[in-house]
C-alpha positions in Angstrom: 78.2 88.5 78.1 78.0 89.7 74.5 81.6 88.8 73.7 83.1 91.1 76.4 85.8 89.7 78.7 84.8 90.0 82.3 87.6 91.1 84.5 88.2 88.6 87.4 90.4 89.0 90.4 90.5 88.0 94.0 90.2 90.1 97.2 91.9 89.4 100.5 92.7 91.5 103.5 96.1 93.1 104.2 96.6 90.7 107.1 96.0 87.7 104.8 98.3 89.3 102.2 101.1 89.8 104.8 100.9 86.1 105.8 100.9 85.0 102.2 103.9 87.3 101.3 105.9 85.8 104.3 105.2 82.3 103.1 105.6 82.8 99.3 108.4 84.9 98.0 107.3 84.3 94.4 104.3 86.7 94.8 104.8 89.9 92.8 103.6 92.9 94.8 102.5 96.0 92.9 101.8 99.4 94.3 99.5 101.4 91.9 99.7 104.8 93.6 101.3 107.8 91.9 105.1 107.8 91.9 105.2 110.7 94.5 103.0 108.6 96.8 105.2 105.6 96.4 108.3 107.6 97.2 106.8 108.6 100.6 106.7 105.0 101.7 105.8 101.6 100.2 105.8 97.9 101.2 109.3 96.4 100.8 109.7 94.5 97.6 106.8 96.2 95.8 107.1 97.6 92.3 105.4 100.8 91.3 103.0 100.8 88.4 100.7 103.8 88.7 97.1 102.9 87.9 97.1 105.4 85.0 100.0 103.4 83.5 98.5 100.0 84.1 99.2 99.0 80.5 102.9 98.9 81.4 102.4 95.6 83.2 102.9 93.7 80.0 106.4 95.2 79.6 107.3 94.3 83.2 105.7 91.0 84.0 105.9 88.4 81.2 104.3 85.5 83.0 100.5 85.8 82.7 100.1 83.2 85.4 102.3 84.9 88.0 100.7 85.4 91.4 100.2 89.2 91.7 99.1 91.2 94.7 98.0 94.8 94.1 97.5 97.7 96.6 96.9 101.4 96.6 96.2 104.0 99.3 92.7 103.0 100.2 92.0 100.1 97.8 90.0 102.0 95.2 92.8 102.3 92.6 93.9 98.8 93.3 90.5 97.5 92.3 90.7 99.4 89.1 94.2 98.1 88.4 93.2 94.5 89.2 90.4 94.7 86.7 92.8 96.1 84.1 95.5 93.5 84.8 92.9 90.8 84.5 91.6 92.2 81.2 95.3 92.0 80.0 95.2 88.3 80.6 96.8 88.0 84.0 95.1 85.0 85.7 96.2 85.2 89.4 95.5 88.8 90.4 94.5 89.7 94.0 93.4 93.1 95.4 94.9 93.4 98.9 93.4 96.9 99.5 95.0 100.0 100.9 98.5 100.5 102.4 96.6 102.4 105.2 95.8 98.9 106.6 99.3 97.6 106.3 100.8 96.8 109.8 104.3 95.9 108.6 107.2 98.1 107.9 107.4 100.4 104.9 110.5 101.7 103.1 111.3 104.8 101.1 
């Protein structure tokens, strides 16, 4: 593809993500909504890296092979963030969509 790195990431549903998170505590969960959105409620254990600050992931997560799940409000921003994280060299990035589909508890 003319020397350009193609961003690659996985997609699963929120239901599948919830099951995986319950089974595997090593999964890093990233909420890419704005800080004010994150403050109104987020999935427990998630960290906030707003999509416009996606470059900050390299300062937060050293392991490029870490299993990373990414969500936003509806899934649009999480797709953008997943592509960016993949371009940064993270190898196991999964878009889990929007928190609107989350059926578990949220925390503030």
